[in-house]
N, C-alpha and C positions, 0 to 999 in steps of 0.2 A: 180466512185466518192466516196471519203471517207468523210463521214459526221462527225459531232460532236459525234453522237451516236456510229458510228463505231470506232472512235478513243478512246472513253471512254471504250468500251468493250474490245478493244485490249490492252489498258493499264492495265485494271483490270485483264485480263488473264495473263499478264506478272507478275502481283503481286500475282497471285494465289488466287484471291478473287472474289467472286460473287458480282454483282452490286445490290445495294439497290435502288429500284425504288419506289418513293412515289407518292401517289395520293391524291390530295385535290381538292375541287370544287371551281372554280373561283367565288368570291363574297360571300363565306360562312364564317362567318355569315353576313359579310358586306365587301365592297370593300377594305377599309383600312386595316382591320384585315387580310383578305385573302392575300393581297399584302405583308404585313409584314411577314406573315408566309411563303409565297413563297420565299421571299428573304432570310429567315433564314434557309430554309431546307438544302441547300448545306453545309453550315458550320456545321450543326448538323449531317451530314453524308449521305445525299441523293446524289447518284451518277447521277441519272436521275430523273427529276420531270415530272410527268403527271399532267396536269391541266384539270379538268373536265369542259366541256362546259355545263352549266346548261340547263336542258330540262324538260318539264313538264311531260313526260312519259318515264322515263329511264327504259325500260322493262328488261334489263339484270342485273339491280342493285337491291340489297336488300334494306330493310327499311332504313338502316343508310345513304346510299348514296342517296336514293330517298329523304330523309328528307333534306339532305344537298343541293340538287338542289332546293327544295322548299324554304329553307331559303334564298338561293342566289337570286332566282327570286323575292321573296317578298321584298328583300332589294334593288331591282331595277337593278340587273345584266342583261346585254345584251351581245350579241356577240361582239359588238363594244367595250364594256367595258372590255371584256375578252381579246381581242386583244391589247387593251391599257395596260392592266395588264402585258401582255407579253413584250411590249415595255419598260415598266418601270423596269421590272425584268432584261431585257437584257441590259439596260443602265448601270447596275452595275455588270453584270455577263456575260462575253463573252464566258465562257467555258462550263458551265453546260448544257447538252442537255435538251430541253424542248419539251414535246409531248402533243398535245391537244387530249383529248379523249372524245368521246361522240357519238351522233346520227346524222343521215343524215338530218333530217328535218330542224334544224336551219342553216345548211350549204346550203341546197337547196334554202331556202328563202332569203339567204344573197345577191346574189346568189353565185354559186360555183366559177366561175372565179374570182369574186371580193374577195371572201374569201381566195382563194389560194394566190392571189397576196398580200393581206394584211398579211397573215401568213408569207410569205417570207420577206416582209418588216419589220415585227415586230420582227423576229428572232426565229420563230418556227422551230423546227428541224424535227418533224414527226407528223403523224396523226394516230389515231386509231378511226375508225368509225365502231362501232360494228354491225350495222344493214344493211351494204351494202355488199352483197355476191360477190364472185369472178365473177359471171355471169354478174354483173353490174359494172365491173372495169372502163368502160368508163365514168361513172358518176362522180367519184371524184378520184379514185385511179390513173389512168393513167395521168390525168392532174396534180395531185400532184407530181408524179414521174418526169414528164417532167419539173416541176418547181424547182426540186432539193430537194423536201421534201421526207423523208422516209415515206412509207406507211406500217404500222405494222398490220399484220393480226393475228387473234385469231385462235388457234387450240384448240380443246376440247377433252374430253375423248371419244366422239362419232365420232371424225374425223378418219375414217378408211383409210386403205392403198389406196383405190380407190379415196377417196376425198382429201387426203393430197396433191397430186401434184397441184390441182387447188388452194388450200389454199396458197401454197408456191410460185406459179408462179410469181406474181408481188409483193411479200412481200419484204421489205428491212428494214434495221436497226436492227431489231430483230423479233423473233417470240414470241408472247405472248401465253403461254400455260395456259388455264383455267383449274385449278387443280381439279375442282369438276363439276358435272353435276347439274346445277341450277344457282341461282342468287348469287351475291356477298355477302360475309360476313355472310353466313348462315350455312356453314358446315366446318369441319376441314379436310384438305387433308391428304391422307395417303402417307408418304414420299416414301415408296417402290414403290407404284403404279405410283407416279409422276416421280420418277427417271427412271422407265422403259419406260414411255411414252416419256420423254425427249430424252432418248437414241434412241428411234424409230424415233423421228422427226429429230434428228441430223444425222441419217443415210441418210436422204434425203436432207439435206441442210447444208451449212457451216455457216449459220447465227447463232448468239447466241440465246439461248432460255431462256426467263424469265418466271417465274411462278407466277401467281396471283390467286385471289379469295380464301378467307378462311385463309390466313396467317395473324396472328394477334399478335403473341408473339415472343420474341427473340429466344425462343427454337424452335418454328415452323420454323422460318426463317432460322435458322442455319441448321436444318434437311433438309429442302427443298434445300437450297443452296449447300449442299454437292453433289447434282447431277444435278445442273442447273447453268446457267450462270448469272442468276439474279433472284431476288425475288421482287415481287410487293406487297406493303402494302397500302391499301386504307381505308377499312371500319374501321379498328382500329384507324386510324388517325381522320376520321370524327366523330367517336363516342367520341373520346377525346375532339374534338371541342365542340360537343353537350353537353357533361357533364360539360364543363367549363362555359356555358352560364348562365346568371342570369334568374330570373323568367320571364322577358320580352323577353328572347331570345337574349339578347345583350351580346357581348363579354365582358369578365372580364379582369382584369389586368394580369391574369395568362394563358389566352387562348393560346397565341403563345408559351409561355414557356413550358406548359404541353405537347404540341404536339412535340416540338423540343426535349424535354427530352426523349420521347418515341422513336423518330427517332435515337437519340444517342445510346440508348440501343440496338436497332435493328442493327445499324451499327457496334457496338462493337462485337456483336455476329457473324456477317458475316465476320469480319476481320480474324477470325480463322476457318471458316467453311471448306475451302478447305484443309487447313493444317491438321485439325482433321480427315477429311475423308481419307486422304492419309496414315495415320498411321495405 
């Protein structure tokens, strides 16, 4: 089965360009602003959009994304509102792949079967559930795959040759390589180490490999993209949102524009990443 995610990565490969995958949190800093931003991201250069499902204890995320979840929950964001946001996005955009990323607890209490059915109905393309290991694939991974959703697994610097087959077994869409050991947005990845790790993963799978955690500037994105199929940027975007808020934590007139401007510069850098690497 070829999904929107697969089609996009194939098209970008033909263009010799890495994918720009953006992450924002649903409902941050409020529903309306978050939806406006989500709708604006593809035109700014995002090839795939990841939408964070707010959770009170996002243990894999650094302070910036933790705070974005807190802002979203404080503004009243719920899982139902997140799925409604996807519906509103999809009503005007039939092409851009959309991935929901987050933690299992909000899915479990939804519960799982209803969540997956609503994801399909809303137009979600894939799921990243960071705290469900391969040993628990029957919980959400396999039901998601059966429903036609991609289930995207994370590989890390500590994923050795013995563990990698289990990580890849039911992964689809792409592999998300976590470029640093630790939480999001707190360290800077080393391009050489990342490229070597991506090459090792690609020896074991034909899936595209996108790299995230710690990528925040156009220069970093370009360097990482030279040896990867995609680059994920999240903390830099949510930090830009936070910096644009007023003293009461409310969105300002430039909130969406400042974020999309950063996405534009990241996208422009990736447009020449593969070409530069080949020279």
